[in-house]
PAKOL-951737 format. One record per atom (N, C-alpha, C): residue number from 1; atom name; x, y, z. Coordinates in steps of 0.2 Angstrom, whole numbers, always signed. Atoms other than C-alpha are relative to their C-alpha. Example, Ala and Ser with C-alpha at 12.3 -4.5 7.8 and 13.67 -1.06 7.14 Angstrom:
<atoms>
   i at    px    py    pz
   1  N    +4    -6    +0
   1 CA   +62   -22   +39
   1  C    +4    +6    +0
   2  N    -4    -6    -1
   2 CA   +68    -5   +36
   2  C    -4    +5    +3
</atoms>
This chain:
<atoms>
   i at    px    py    pz
   1  N    +3    -5    +1
   1 CA    +0    +0    -1
   1  C    +3    +7    +1
   2  N    -5    -6    +0
   2 CA   +15   +12    +5
   2  C    +3    +2    -8
   3  N    -4    +0    +7
   3 CA   +24    +7   -13
   3  C    -6    +4    -4
   4  N    +6    -3    +3
   4 CA    +7   +13   -21
   4  C    -1    +5    +1
   5  N    +1    -7    -2
   5 CA    +4   +28   -12
   5  C    +4    +5    -1
   6  N    -6    -5    +0
   6 CA   +22   +35   -15
   6  C    +0    +0    -9
   7  N    +1    -1    +8
   7 CA   +19   +31   -35
   7  C    -4    +4    -2
   8  N    +6    -5    +3
   8 CA    +3   +40   -36
   8  C    +2    +5    +1
   9  N    -2    -7    -2
   9 CA   +12   +55   -27
   9  C    +3    +2    -5
  10  N    -4    -1    +4
  10 CA   +24   +53   -39
  10  C    -1    +3    -7
  11  N    +3    -1    +5
  11 CA   +14   +52   -53
  11  C    -3    +7    -2
  12  N    +4    -7    -1
  12 CA    +4   +67   -48
  12  C    +4    +6    -1
  13  N    -6    -5    -1
  13 CA   +19   +77   -45
  13  C    +3    +3    -6
  14  N    -2    -1    +8
  14 CA   +26   +74   -64
  14  C    -5    +3    -3
  15  N    +5    -2    +4
  15 CA   +10   +77   -71
  15  C    +0    +9    +0
  16  N    +1    -6    -2
  16 CA    +9   +94   -62
  16  C    +7    +4    -3
  17  N    -5    -4    +4
  17 CA   +26  +100   -67
  17  C    +2    -1    -5
  18  N    -1    +1    +7
  18 CA   +26   +95   -83
  18  C    -5    +4    -4
  19  N    +6    -5    +2
  19 CA   +10  +105   -86
  19  C    +2    +6    +2
  20  N    -3    -6    -1
  20 CA   +19  +119   -77
  20  C    +6    +2    -5
  21  N    -4    -1    +4
  21 CA   +33  +119   -89
  21  C    -2    +1    -6
  22  N    +2    -2    +5
  22 CA   +23  +117  -105
  22  C    -4    +6    +0
  23  N    +3    -8    +1
  23 CA   +13  +134  -100
  23  C    +4    +4    +0
  24  N    -7    -6    +1
  24 CA   +30  +142   -99
  24  C    +4    +0    -5
  25  N    -3    -1    +6
  25 CA   +35  +136  -114
  25  C    -5    +4    -5
  26  N    +3    -2    +5
  26 CA   +21  +139  -124
  26  C    -2    +8    +1
  27  N    +2    -8    -1
  27 CA   +17  +157  -116
  27  C    +7    +3    -2
  28  N    -5    -2    +4
  28 CA   +36  +161  -121
  28  C    +1    +0    -8
  29  N    +1    +2    +8
  29 CA   +33  +155  -138
  29  C    -4    +5    -3
  30  N    +4    -6    +2
  30 CA   +19  +166  -139
  30  C    +3    +7    +0
  31  N    -3    -6    -4
  31 CA   +26  +180  -131
  31  C    +5    +2    -6
  32  N    -4    -2    +5
  32 CA   +40  +179  -144
  32  C    -2    +3    -7
  33  N    +3    +0    +5
  33 CA   +30  +177  -158
  33  C    -3    +6    -1
  34  N    +2    -7    +0
  34 CA   +20  +192  -154
  34  C    +6    +6    -1
  35  N    -4    -5    +0
  35 CA   +34  +202  -151
  35  C    +4    +1    -7
  36  N    -3    +1    +8
  36 CA   +43  +197  -168
  36  C    -4    +3    -7
  37  N    +5    -3    +6
  37 CA   +28  +200  -178
  37  C    -2    +7    +0
  38  N    +2    -7    +0
  38 CA   +24  +217  -171
  38  C    +2    +6    -4
  39  N    -2    -6    +6
  39 CA   +35  +228  -183
  39  C    -4    -3    -7
  40  N    +3    +1    +6
  40 CA   +27  +219  -197
  40  C    -7    +1    -1
  41  N    +7    -3    +0
  41 CA    +8  +222  -191
  41  C    +0    +7    +1
  42  N    +1    -7    +1
  42 CA   +12  +240  -188
  42  C    +2    +2    -7
  43  N    +0    -1    +9
  43 CA   +18  +241  -206
  43  C    -5    +0    -3
  44  N    +7    +1    +3
  44 CA    +3  +234  -212
  44  C    -7    +4    +2
  45  N    +3    -5    -2
  45 CA    -7  +245  -202
  45  C    +2    +8    -3
  46  N    -2    -7    +2
  46 CA    +3  +260  -208
  46  C    -2    +1    -8
  47  N    +1    +2    +6
  47 CA    +1  +253  -227
  47  C    -8    +1    -1
  48  N    +8    +0    +2
  48 CA   -19  +251  -225
  48  C    -3    +7    +2
  49  N    +3    -6    -1
  49 CA   -21  +268  -218
  49  C    +2    +5    -5
  50  N    -2    -3    +4
  50 CA   -11  +275  -233
  50  C    -4    -2    -5
  51  N    +3    +3    +5
  51 CA   -22  +265  -245
  51  C    -7    +4    +1
  52  N    +7    -3    -3
  52 CA   -38  +272  -235
  52  C    +0    +7    -3
  53  N    -1    -9    +2
  53 CA   -32  +291  -237
  53  C    +0    +1    -8
  54  N    +0    -1    +6
  54 CA   -28  +289  -255
  54  C    -5    -2    -4
  55  N    +7    +0    +3
  55 CA   -43  +281  -260
  55  C    -5    +5    -1
  56  N    +5    -4    +0
  56 CA   -54  +294  -255
  56  C    +1    +6    -6
  57  N    +0    -5    +7
  57 CA   -46  +305  -270
  57  C    +2    -4    -6
  58  N    -1    +3    +5
  58 CA   -47  +291  -282
  58  C    +5    -4    -2
  59  N    -6    +4    +2
  59 CA   -30  +283  -281
  59  C    +1    -7    +5
  60  N    +0    +5    -3
  60 CA   -31  +266  -278
  60  C    +6    -7    -1
  61  N    -6    +2    +0
  61 CA   -17  +254  -273
  61  C    +0    -6    +3
  62  N    +0    +6    -4
  62 CA   -12  +237  -264
  62  C    +6    +3    +6
  63  N    -2    +0    -4
  63 CA    -4  +236  -248
  63  C    +9    +3    -2
  64  N    -7    +0    +2
  64 CA   +15  +235  -257
  64  C    +1    +8    -4
  65  N    -2    -6    +3
  65 CA   +12  +251  -267
  65  C    -3    +6    +4
  66  N    +4    -5    -4
  66 CA    +4  +261  -254
  66  C    +5    +6    +2
  67  N    -4    -5    -1
  67 CA   +19  +271  -249
  67  C    +2    +4    -5
  68  N    -1    -4    +7
  68 CA   +25  +276  -264
  68  C    -4    +5    -3
  69  N    +4    -5    +2
  69 CA   +11  +283  -270
  69  C    -4    +4    +5
  70  N    +2    -6    -4
  70 CA    +6  +291  -253
  70  C    +5    +4    -2
  71  N    -4    -6    +1
  71 CA   +22  +301  -254
  71  C    +0    +2    -8
  72  N    -1    -3    +5
  72 CA   +19  +305  -271
  72  C    -6    +4    +0
  73  N    +8    -5    +0
  73 CA    +0  +313  -269
  73  C    +0    +3    +5
  74  N    +2    -3    -8
  74 CA    +0  +317  -250
  74  C    +6    +6    +1
  75  N    -6    -5    +1
  75 CA   +11  +333  -251
  75  C    +1    +5    +7
  76  N    -2    -3    -5
  76 CA    +7  +339  -234
  76  C    -5    -4    +5
  77  N    +4    +3    -6
  77 CA    +3  +331  -215
  77  C    -1    +6    +3
  78  N    +0    -4    -4
  78 CA    -4  +343  -203
  78  C    -3    -1    +6
  79  N    +4    +2    -6
  79 CA    -9  +342  -185
  79  C    -3    +7    +3
  80  N    +3    -5    -2
  80 CA   -21  +356  -181
  80  C    -3    +0    +8
  81  N    +3    -2    -6
  81 CA   -26  +364  -164
  81  C    -6    +1    +0
  82  N    +8    -1    +1
  82 CA   -44  +369  -160
  82  C    +0    +7    -4
  83  N    +1    -7    +3
  83 CA   -41  +387  -166
  83  C    +2    -1    -9
  84  N    -2    +2   +10
  84 CA   -35  +378  -185
  84  C    +6    +3    +1
  85  N    -6    -1    +0
  85 CA   -17  +383  -180
  85  C    +5    -8    -2
  86  N    -4    +7    -1
  86 CA    -3  +369  -184
  86  C    +2    +0    +9
  87  N    -3    +2    -6
  87 CA    +2  +360  -168
  87  C    +6    -1    -2
  88  N    -6    +2    -1
  88 CA   +19  +360  -164
  88  C    +5    -7    +2
  89  N    -4    +6    -1
  89 CA   +31  +345  -164
  89  C    -7    -7    +0
  90  N    +6    +7    +0
  90 CA   +15  +332  -167
  90  C    +1    -2    -8
  91  N    +0    +5    +7
  91 CA   +16  +319  -182
  91  C    -6    -1    -1
  92  N    +7    +1    +1
  92 CA    -2  +320  -189
  92  C    -2    -7    +0
  93  N    +1    +7    +2
  93 CA    +0  +302  -196
  93  C    -1    -4    +5
  94  N    +1    +6    -7
  94 CA    +3  +295  -178
  94  C    -6    +1    +4
  95  N    +6    -3    -6
  95 CA   -12  +304  -170
  95  C    -5    -5    -1
  96  N    +5    +3    +0
  96 CA   -24  +292  -164
  96  C    -8    +2    +4
  97  N    +6    -2    -1
  97 CA   -41  +296  -165
  97  C    -4    -2    +5
  98  N    +4    +5    -6
  98 CA   -48  +283  -152
  98  C    +3    +4    +6
  99  N    -3    -2    -7
  99 CA   -36  +291  -139
  99  C    -3    +8    +0
 100  N    +3    -8    +0
 100 CA   -41  +311  -144
 100  C    -6    +1    +1
 101  N    +9    -3    -2
 101 CA   -60  +310  -143
 101  C    +1    -3    +7
 102  N    +1    +0    -8
 102 CA   -56  +304  -125
 102  C    +2    +6    +3
 103  N    -2    -8    -4
 103 CA   -49  +322  -121
 103  C    -5    +5    -2
 104  N    +6    -6    +2
 104 CA   -58  +338  -120
 104  C    +3    +3    -6
 105  N    -2    -3    +6
 105 CA   -58  +347  -136
 105  C    +5    +4    -2
 106  N    -4    -6    -1
 106 CA   -47  +361  -132
 106  C    +7    -4    +0
 107  N    -6    +4    -1
 107 CA   -33  +347  -129
 107  C    +0    -5    -4
 108  N    +0    +3    +6
 108 CA   -36  +338  -145
 108  C    +3    +2    -5
 109  N    -3    -2    +6
 109 CA   -27  +339  -161
 109  C    -3    -5    -5
 110  N    +5    +4    +6
 110 CA   -35  +335  -178
 110  C    +5    +0    -6
 111  N    -4    +2    +6
 111 CA   -24  +328  -192
 111  C    -5    +0    -6
 112  N    +0    -2    +9
 112 CA   -26  +333  -210
 112  C    +5    -1    -4
 113  N    -5    +1    +5
 113 CA   -19  +328  -226
 113  C    -3    +3    -5
 114  N    +0    -7    +6
 114 CA   -16  +340  -241
 114  C    +1    -6    -6
 115  N    -2    +3    +6
 115 CA   -16  +330  -258
 115  C    +0    +3    -6
 116  N    +1    -2    +8
 116 CA   -12  +334  -276
 116  C    +2    -5    -5
 117  N    -1    +5    +3
 117 CA   -17  +325  -288
 117  C    -3    +4    -8
 118  N    +0    -1    +7
 118 CA   -16  +329  -308
 118  C    -2    +8    +1
 119  N    -1    -8    -3
 119 CA   -15  +347  -301
 119  C    -6    +3    +2
 120  N    +5    -1    -4
 120 CA   -31  +347  -290
 120  C    +2    -3    +8
 121  N    -2    +0    -7
 121 CA   -30  +350  -272
 121  C    -6    -3    +3
 122  N    +6    +2    -4
 122 CA   -40  +340  -260
 122  C    +2    -1    +7
 123  N    -2    -1    -7
 123 CA   -41  +341  -240
 123  C    -3    -7    +2
 124  N    +1    +8    -4
 124 CA   -42  +323  -232
 124  C    -1    +1    +9
 125  N    +3    -1    -7
 125 CA   -51  +323  -214
 125  C    -1    -7    +2
 126  N    +2    +6    -3
 126 CA   -50  +308  -203
 126  C    -7    -1    +4
 127  N    +6    -1    -3
 127 CA   -66  +302  -196
 127  C    +0    -5    +6
 128  N    +0    +5    -5
 128 CA   -71  +292  -180
 128  C    -8    +2    +3
 129  N    +6    -1    -5
 129 CA   -89  +291  -171
 129  C    -1    -8    +2
 130  N    +3    +8    -3
 130 CA  -101  +277  -164
 130  C    -5    -1    -5
 131  N    +4    +5    +3
 131 CA  -110  +264  -173
 131  C    -5    -3    +5
 132  N    +5    +4    -3
 132 CA  -123  +252  -168
 132  C    +2    -3    +6
 133  N    -5    +4    -4
 133 CA  -110  +241  -158
 133  C    +5    +3    +2
 134  N    -4    -4    -4
 134 CA   -96  +249  -157
 134  C    +1    +5    -7
 135  N    -2    -6    +1
 135 CA   -83  +262  -165
 135  C    -1    -2   -10
 136  N    -1    +1    +7
 136 CA   -85  +267  -184
 136  C    +5    +6    -3
 137  N    -7    -6    +0
 137 CA   -71  +278  -193
 137  C    -1    +0    -9
 138  N    -3    -1    +9
 138 CA   -64  +283  -211
 138  C    +3    +5    -1
 139  N    -3    -6    +2
 139 CA   -59  +297  -221
 139  C    -5    +3    -5
 140  N    +4    -4    +5
 140 CA   -67  +311  -231
 140  C    +4    +4    -3
 141  N    -5    -4    +3
 141 CA   -59  +321  -244
 141  C    -5    +6    -3
 142  N    +4    -6    +3
 142 CA   -65  +338  -250
 142  C    +4    +3    -6
 143  N    -5    -4    +7
 143 CA   -60  +348  -267
 143  C    +3    +6    +3
 144  N    -5    -5    -4
 144 CA   -51  +363  -266
 144  C    -5    +6    +1
 145  N    +6    -5    -4
 145 CA   -69  +374  -263
 145  C    -1    -2    +6
 146  N    +1    +3    -7
 146 CA   -68  +365  -246
 146  C    -6    +0    +2
 147  N    +6    +0    +0
 147 CA   -85  +362  -249
 147  C    -4    -7    -3
 148  N    +4    +6    +5
 148 CA   -88  +348  -262
 148  C    +5    -6    +3
 149  N    -2    +6    -3
 149 CA   -85  +329  -257
 149  C    +5    -2    -6
 150  N    -2    +5    +5
 150 CA   -72  +320  -269
 150  C    -1    -7    +2
 151  N    +2    +9    -2
 151 CA   -74  +302  -260
 151  C    +1    +0    +8
 152  N    +0    +2    -5
 152 CA   -75  +294  -244
 152  C    +1    -5    +3
 153  N    +0    +5    -2
 153 CA   -71  +280  -235
 153  C    -2    -4    +7
 154  N    +2    +0    -6
 154 CA   -78  +271  -221
 154  C    +2    -8    +3
 155  N    +0    +8    -3
 155 CA   -76  +255  -209
 155  C    -2    +1    +5
 156  N    +5    +1    -5
 156 CA   -82  +248  -193
 156  C    +5    -4    +4
 157  N    -2    +4    -5
 157 CA   -77  +237  -178
 157  C    -3    -5    +2
 158  N    +3    +6    -3
 158 CA   -92  +226  -176
 158  C    -8    +2    -2
 159  N    +7    +1    +5
 159 CA  -108  +231  -187
 159  C    -2    -6    -3
 160  N    +5    +7    +3
 160 CA  -121  +219  -192
 160  C    +2    -1    -8
 161  N    -1    +1    +6
 161 CA  -116  +211  -207
 161  C    -7    +1    -4
 162  N    +5    -2    +6
 162 CA  -127  +215  -223
 162  C    -4    +5    +3
 163  N    +3    -6    -2
 163 CA  -133  +230  -213
 163  C    +4    +5    +1
 164  N    -5    -6    +1
 164 CA  -122  +242  -206
 164  C    +6    +0    -2
 165  N    -8    +2    +2
 165 CA  -107  +234  -210
 165  C    +0    +1    -9
 166  N    +0    +0    +6
 166 CA  -112  +238  -227
 166  C    +1    +7    -3
 167  N    -2    -6    +2
 167 CA  -105  +256  -225
 167  C    +7    +0    -3
 168  N    -6    +2    +2
 168 CA   -89  +248  -232
 168  C    +2    -1    -8
 169  N    +1    +0    +7
 169 CA   -95  +246  -248
 169  C    +0    +6    -5
 170  N    +0    -6    +5
 170 CA   -92  +254  -263
 170  C    -6    +5    -3
 171  N    +7    -3    +2
 171 CA  -110  +258  -268
 171  C    -2    +5    +5
 172  N    +1    -5    -6
 172 CA  -112  +266  -251
 172  C    +3    +7    +0
 173  N    -4    -5    +0
 173 CA   -97  +277  -253
 173  C    -1    +5    -4
 174  N    +2    -4    +6
 174 CA  -101  +282  -270
 174  C    -5    +4    +1
 175  N    +4    -5    -4
 175 CA  -115  +291  -262
 175  C    +1    +7    +0
 176  N    -3    -5    -2
 176 CA  -106  +303  -256
 176  C    +5    +6    -4
 177  N    -3    -4    +4
 177 CA   -97  +309  -270
 177  C    -2    +7    -3
 178  N    +3    -5    +1
 178 CA  -100  +327  -275
 178  C    -6    +3    +5
 179  N    +6    -2    -5
 179 CA  -112  +331  -260
 179  C    +5    +5    +1
 180  N    -3    -7    -3
 180 CA  -109  +348  -253
 180  C    +1    +0    +8
 181  N    +1    +1    -6
 181 CA  -105  +349  -235
 181  C    -3    +6    +4
 182  N    +4    -6    -4
 182 CA  -112  +368  -231
 182  C    -6    -1    -3
 183  N    +8    -2    +3
 183 CA  -131  +373  -234
 183  C    +1    +5    -4
 184  N    +1    -6    +3
 184 CA  -137  +386  -244
 184  C    +1    +6    +3
 185  N    -2    -8    -2
 185 CA  -134  +399  -231
 185  C    +6    +0    +3
 186  N    -6    +0    -3
 186 CA  -116  +394  -229
 186  C    +1    -2    +8
 187  N    -1    +4    -7
 187 CA  -117  +383  -213
 187  C    +2    -7    -2
 188  N    -4    +7    +0
 188 CA  -107  +368  -211
 188  C    -5    -5    +5
 189  N    +4    +4    -3
 189 CA  -119  +354  -209
 189  C    +2    -7    -2
 190  N    -2    +6    +2
 190 CA  -110  +339  -217
 190  C    -5    -3    -4
 191  N    +5    +4    +4
 191 CA  -120  +326  -225
 191  C    -4    -6    +4
 192  N    +4    +4    -5
 192 CA  -134  +317  -217
 192  C    -2    -7    -4
 193  N    +3    +5    +2
 193 CA  -138  +299  -220
 193  C    -7    -2    +2
 194  N    +7    +1    -1
 194 CA  -158  +297  -221
 194  C    -4    -2    -4
 195  N    +4    +4    +4
 195 CA  -172  +288  -226
 195  C    -5    +2    -4
 196  N    +4    -5    +3
 196 CA  -184  +294  -238
 196  C    +1    +0    -8
 197  N    +1    +0    +7
 197 CA  -187  +298  -256
 197  C    +5    +7    -2
 198  N    -5    -6    +1
 198 CA  -169  +307  -260
 198  C    +1    +0    -8
 199  N    -1    -3    +6
 199 CA  -165  +314  -276
 199  C    +7    -2    -1
 200  N    -6    +3    +0
 200 CA  -149  +305  -279
 200  C    +4    +6    -7
 201  N    -3    -6    +6
 201 CA  -144  +320  -294
 201  C    +0    +7    +5
 202  N    +0    -7    -3
 202 CA  -147  +334  -281
 202  C    +6    -2    +5
 203  N    -5    -2    -5
 203 CA  -130  +338  -274
 203  C    +1    +4    +5
 204  N    -1    -7    -4
 204 CA  -134  +353  -264
 204  C    -4    -2    +5
 205  N    +2    +2    -5
 205 CA  -144  +343  -252
 205  C    +1    +0    +7
 206  N    -4    +2    -6
 206 CA  -133  +338  -240
 206  C    -2    -6    +4
 207  N    +3    +5    -2
 207 CA  -141  +322  -239
 207  C    +1    -8    -6
 208  N    +0    +7    +3
 208 CA  -138  +302  -245
 208  C    -5    -3    +3
 209  N    +3    +5    -2
 209 CA  -149  +288  -245
 209  C    +1    -5    +4
 210  N    -2    +5    -6
 210 CA  -149  +277  -229
 210  C    +1    -8    -3
 211  N    +0    +6    +1
 211 CA  -145  +259  -229
 211  C    -5    -4    +4
 212  N    +5    +3    -3
 212 CA  -160  +248  -226
 212  C    +2    -3    +5
 213  N    -1    +3    -5
 213 CA  -161  +242  -209
 213  C    +7    +2    +3
 214  N    -7    -2    -5
 214 CA  -145  +252  -201
 214  C    -2    +6    +0
 215  N    +1    -7    -2
 215 CA  -154  +267  -195
 215  C    +5    +4    +4
 216  N    -6    -3    -7
 216 CA  -141  +269  -179
 216  C    +5    +0    -5
 217  N    -5    +2    +2
 217 CA  -128  +264  -190
 217  C    +1    +8    -5
 218  N    +1    -5    +7
 218 CA  -132  +278  -204
 218  C    +1    +6    +6
 219  N    -1    -6    -5
 219 CA  -136  +291  -190
 219  C    +8    +4    +4
 220  N    -6    -1    -2
 220 CA  -119  +287  -183
 220  C    +6    +4    -5
 221  N    -4    -2    +5
 221 CA  -110  +291  -199
 221  C    -2    +7    -2
 222  N    +3    -9    +0
 222 CA  -121  +307  -200
 222  C    +4    +5    +3
 223  N    -5    -5    -6
 223 CA  -112  +314  -183
 223  C    +5    -1    +0
 224  N    -7    +1    +2
 224 CA   -98  +307  -187
 224  C    +4    +7    -4
 225  N    -2    -5    +5
 225 CA   -95  +318  -202
 225  C    -1    +7    +2
 226  N    +3    -7    -3
 226 CA  -104  +334  -195
 226  C    +6    +2    +6
 227  N    -3    -3    -6
 227 CA   -94  +333  -178
 227  C    +7    +1    -2
 228  N    -7    -1    +2
 228 CA   -78  +330  -187
 228  C    +3    +5    -4
 229  N    +0    -6    +4
 229 CA   -79  +343  -199
 229  C    +0    +5    +3
 230  N    +2    -6    -2
 230 CA   -85  +355  -188
 230  C    +7    +2    +5
 231  N    -9    -2    -5
 231 CA   -66  +354  -177
 231  C    +3    +2    -6
 232  N    -5    -3    +5
 232 CA   -58  +360  -195
 232  C    -3    +6    -2
 233  N    +2    -6    +3
 233 CA   -69  +374  -198
 233  C    +4    +6    +0
 234  N    -4    -6    -2
 234 CA   -57  +387  -190
 234  C    +4    +1    -7
 235  N    -5    +1    +4
 235 CA   -44  +380  -202
 235  C    -2    +1    -8
 236  N    +3    -1    +6
 236 CA   -55  +380  -217
 236  C    -2    +8    -1
 237  N    +2    -6    +1
 237 CA   -61  +397  -214
 237  C    +7    +3    -4
 238  N    -6    -4    +1
 238 CA   -42  +403  -214
 238  C    +1    -1    -9
 239  N    -1    +1    +8
 239 CA   -41  +393  -232
 239  C    -4    +5    -5
 240  N    +6    -4    +4
 240 CA   -56  +403  -239
 240  C    +4    +6    +0
 241  N    -4    -6    +0
 241 CA   -47  +419  -234
 241  C    +5    +1    -3
 242  N    -6    -1    +4
 242 CA   -32  +416  -241
 242  C    -2    -1    -7
 243  N    +5    +0    +9
 243 CA   -42  +411  -259
 243  C    -2    +7    -1
 244  N    +3    -7    +4
 244 CA   -51  +427  -259
 244  C    +6    +5    +1
 245  N    -7    -6    -1
 245 CA   -35  +437  -253
 245  C    +5    +0    -8
 246  N    -4    +0    +6
 246 CA   -25  +430  -268
 246  C    -4    +1    -8
 247  N    +5    -2    +6
 247 CA   -41  +433  -280
 247  C    +1    +7    +0
</atoms>
């Protein structure tokens, strides 16, 4: 009986030690893999961000060609303060909107990208807001009149497939092309995603047709566009004053 008891104890101890060693080994391997892959993952994120920015001005590319085309067409990266002046010592490309939105508006910085494509200038504004289930985000580009939309891209963290997740589709993004962000009285209102009989040929009504069954996500897109663009109004007004002065 004593021998059997000792063997059982030794067996349990061996199993426990083996399990502990395997946990340590697996955790070490996973930690090493995560650390090793981090630079590649970060570069993939950078390239995808460049792709999305470029897409708003009609430049389509894969990840491999993103940096070359980004350097070719994006002529300026600016981090703006609340009053529309450039923030010192801030890399606009590295600004994390998710973190910025947790700050008071007076402490936020607002990244802006300026593109030149075939002789035309565009202003590209990063977007971030709330959908039905989680964050939605994207980019919207304005033509040189700082009123007409050139293009937009949208993405999400958890909207419903076939409903809110449709904001990523080209057919939805195309609705925003040539829409105006200022109303007839000169107020910055953005573009609203609304249900109803929308005249798709009317690009001065500040509205696009909603996605069926995705009202809350659509409202999130509307709020996101107007809220973010209004933060850039001081800068836009300065640019318009410069254009008037030049004329």
